[in-house]
Structure formats: structure tokens, C-alpha cells
C-alpha positions as CSV (number, residue, x, y, z in Angstrom):
1,M,0.0,0.0,0.0
2,I,1.3,3.5,-0.9
3,S,0.9,6.2,1.7
4,A,-0.6,9.5,0.7
5,P,1.7,12.6,0.7
6,L,1.4,14.5,3.9
7,P,1.6,18.2,5.0
8,P,4.1,19.0,7.7
9,V,3.1,18.9,11.4
10,I,4.9,21.1,13.9
11,V,5.9,18.9,16.8
12,S,7.7,21.4,18.9
13,F,8.5,25.1,18.8
14,A,10.6,27.4,21.0
15,L,12.3,30.8,20.6
16,N,16.1,30.8,21.2
17,K,16.0,27.1,22.3
18,G,13.4,27.9,25.0
19,T,15.2,30.7,26.9
20,V,12.9,33.0,28.8
21,D,14.5,36.3,27.7
22,A,16.5,37.9,24.9
23,N,18.7,41.0,24.7
24,C,18.5,41.1,20.9
25,R,15.5,41.6,18.6
26,I,16.7,38.8,16.4
27,V,15.5,35.4,17.7
28,T,15.9,31.9,16.3
29,L,12.8,29.8,15.7
30,N,13.8,26.3,16.9
31,H,11.3,23.7,15.9
32,T,10.8,20.1,14.9
33,W,8.3,18.6,12.5
34,S,6.9,15.4,11.3
35,G,4.9,14.3,8.3
36,G,5.8,15.7,4.9
37,H,9.0,17.8,4.6
38,P,8.2,21.6,4.7
39,T,9.1,23.7,1.7
40,H,8.1,27.1,3.3
41,Y,7.5,28.7,6.7
42,M,5.7,31.7,7.9
43,A,6.4,33.5,11.2
44,G,5.2,36.7,12.9
45,E,4.0,38.3,16.0
46,S,0.4,38.3,14.8
47,P,-1.6,35.1,15.2
48,S,-3.3,35.9,11.9
49,F,0.2,36.4,10.3
50,S,-0.8,39.8,9.0
51,G,2.2,41.4,7.4
52,S,4.1,38.1,7.2
53,T,4.9,36.2,4.0
54,W,5.9,32.7,3.2
55,Q,9.7,32.1,3.2
56,S,11.7,29.2,1.8
57,Y,12.0,26.6,4.5
58,S,15.0,26.7,6.9
59,S,15.4,24.4,9.9
60,T,16.4,27.3,12.2
61,P,15.2,30.6,10.7
62,D,15.5,33.9,12.5
63,V,12.8,36.5,13.0
64,L,13.1,40.2,13.9
65,L,10.9,41.1,16.9
66,S,9.1,44.4,17.1
67,T,10.7,47.2,19.1
68,G,10.1,47.8,22.8
69,N,11.1,45.9,25.9
70,A,8.1,43.6,26.6
71,T,7.0,39.9,26.2
72,K,6.9,39.1,22.5
73,T,4.9,36.1,21.1
74,V,5.9,34.7,17.8
75,Y,3.7,32.3,15.8
76,L,5.0,29.7,13.3
77,K,3.4,27.6,10.6
78,L,4.9,25.4,7.9
79,K,3.6,24.2,4.5
80,N,4.5,22.0,1.5
81,D,2.7,21.1,-1.7
82,Y,0.2,19.0,0.3
83,G,-1.0,21.5,2.8
84,E,-0.2,23.7,5.8
85,S,0.6,22.7,9.4
86,G,-1.3,24.1,12.4
87,T,0.1,27.2,14.2
88,L,2.2,27.1,17.3
89,G,3.4,30.1,19.3
90,D,6.1,30.8,21.9
91,S,6.9,33.8,24.0
92,I,10.1,35.5,25.1
93,L,10.8,38.6,27.1
94,L,12.8,41.2,25.1
95,I,15.1,43.2,27.3
96,E,17.4,45.3,25.1
97,A,20.1,47.0,27.1
98,P,20.5,50.7,26.4
99,P,23.6,51.6,24.4
100,T,26.8,52.6,26.3
101,V,29.5,54.9,25.1
102,Y,32.8,53.3,26.1
103,S,35.2,55.8,24.7
104,L,35.3,59.1,22.9
105,A,38.6,60.3,21.4
106,I,39.3,63.6,19.7
107,N,41.7,63.4,16.8
108,A,42.7,59.9,17.7
109,G,43.5,60.9,21.3
110,A,45.6,64.0,20.6
111,S,45.9,66.4,23.6
112,V,46.3,69.5,21.5
113,T,44.8,70.8,18.2
114,T,45.2,74.0,16.3
115,N,42.1,73.4,14.3
116,R,38.5,73.7,15.5
117,E,37.4,71.0,13.1
118,V,38.2,67.6,14.7
119,W,37.5,64.0,14.2
120,L,35.7,62.1,17.0
121,M,36.2,58.4,17.4
122,I,33.3,56.9,19.3
123,D,33.2,53.4,20.8
124,A,29.7,52.4,21.8
125,L,27.9,49.1,22.2
126,G,24.5,47.8,23.3
127,G,20.9,48.2,22.2
128,G,20.3,49.3,18.7
129,W,19.7,47.8,15.4
130,P,19.5,44.9,15.2
131,C,21.8,43.9,18.0
132,G,24.7,45.4,19.7
133,M,25.1,48.8,18.0
134,P,23.3,52.1,18.8
135,T,21.1,53.6,16.1
136,H,21.4,57.3,17.1
137,M,23.6,59.6,19.0
138,M,24.0,63.2,20.3
139,V,27.4,65.1,20.5
140,S,27.9,68.4,22.3
141,E,30.3,70.5,24.3
142,L,27.4,70.9,26.8
143,P,26.9,68.1,29.2
144,V,23.1,68.7,29.1
145,F,23.1,68.5,25.3
146,D,20.9,71.6,24.9
147,D,22.4,72.5,21.5
148,A,22.5,68.9,20.2
149,V,20.1,66.9,18.0
150,W,19.8,63.1,17.5
151,T,21.7,61.9,14.4
152,T,22.4,58.5,13.0
153,Y,25.1,56.7,14.9
154,T,28.5,56.5,13.4
155,N,31.8,55.6,15.1
156,K,33.7,58.4,13.3
157,L,32.3,61.9,13.2
158,F,33.6,65.3,11.9
159,F,32.9,67.9,14.7
160,T,33.5,71.6,15.0
161,L,34.7,72.8,18.4
162,S,33.4,76.1,19.8
163,A,35.5,79.3,19.2
164,G,38.3,80.3,21.5
165,N,41.4,78.9,22.9
166,G,41.5,76.6,25.9
167,A,40.5,73.2,27.0
168,K,37.4,71.7,25.3
169,T,35.3,68.8,26.5
170,V,33.1,66.9,24.1
171,Y,30.2,64.7,25.3
172,C,28.4,61.9,23.5
173,K,25.3,59.9,24.3
């Protein structure tokens, strides 16, 4: 007797191998299946999969969680030419650490400059897109940043110091 082709069935599903929290918005969809081999998967934070599309099957695909520190639930389903699996979901607590500026060097650490235009070298890590790097920054000579605006993060920035001779301090956040 020849058995009929089968759609895939999700046997187990866990985000990041079942850990309870994540510090990065990218999480891995660990799962096992039975039945027919999947050809595609769909994943998303909506149980109706609104905004999600079918992707070529991968045994450990990643998904990008929405922004904001909170419990996130991701839903997964599989399909092949013979049908779709049911849907399983798993939750994880997203706790992205805020970025930290580890160092700021003016003109590669020079102690003196004769030019108001300087290069800032910024070493920062944590938070940000998608993991580990800041997305935005402020730079100012004022520690309260009253004259600064948020700009896209870069680790090397051209900056103009205020007029006048004397010691200058540059702040970054």
C-alpha cells in the first residue's frame, strides 16, 4: 500500500531554544516537525500572520521582533505542496540594554589641536539595530546637550569645536 503525501506537522517550537528572555530583537525559531518535509515557513507576532509572507524553509530561521522591551509572542506555521501545518506560538521577554559609550577620542587621542574641526572616534555598544550597535547619538560640548540633536550613529564623526582657545570637552550619548 502506498501512503498518501502529507503536509508538515509542527511537533515542537521554541524561541532561542526555549530561553525566557532575549537581549536582541533577532531570535531563532527552533522547531521540529513530522509528516511531509516543509518547503516554506511563515512567522510573525500576529496570530493571523498579517504582514508576514511565506519564506523558503529553513530548519532554524530567524525573525526580527518588534521594538520595545516587553514579552513578545511569535507564531509559526509550515507548508509544503500537500498543505499547511497548524500554528504554534512561543513567547520571550525582550530586554534590550541601552547603548553605552565606552570611549570618545578627539583626533585619535591628541591632547592639542590648532584646528576647530576635529575627528571624533566613538566606541559604543549595546541596544540598537539589530543587536549590539546604537542607532542614534548626540554630540555636544554641553553636558546637558541643549544644543544637540539626535543623528544617525557613526563611530567616526567630523565635529567643530566652539570658538576660542583653551580646554574643550566633548560629550556623547
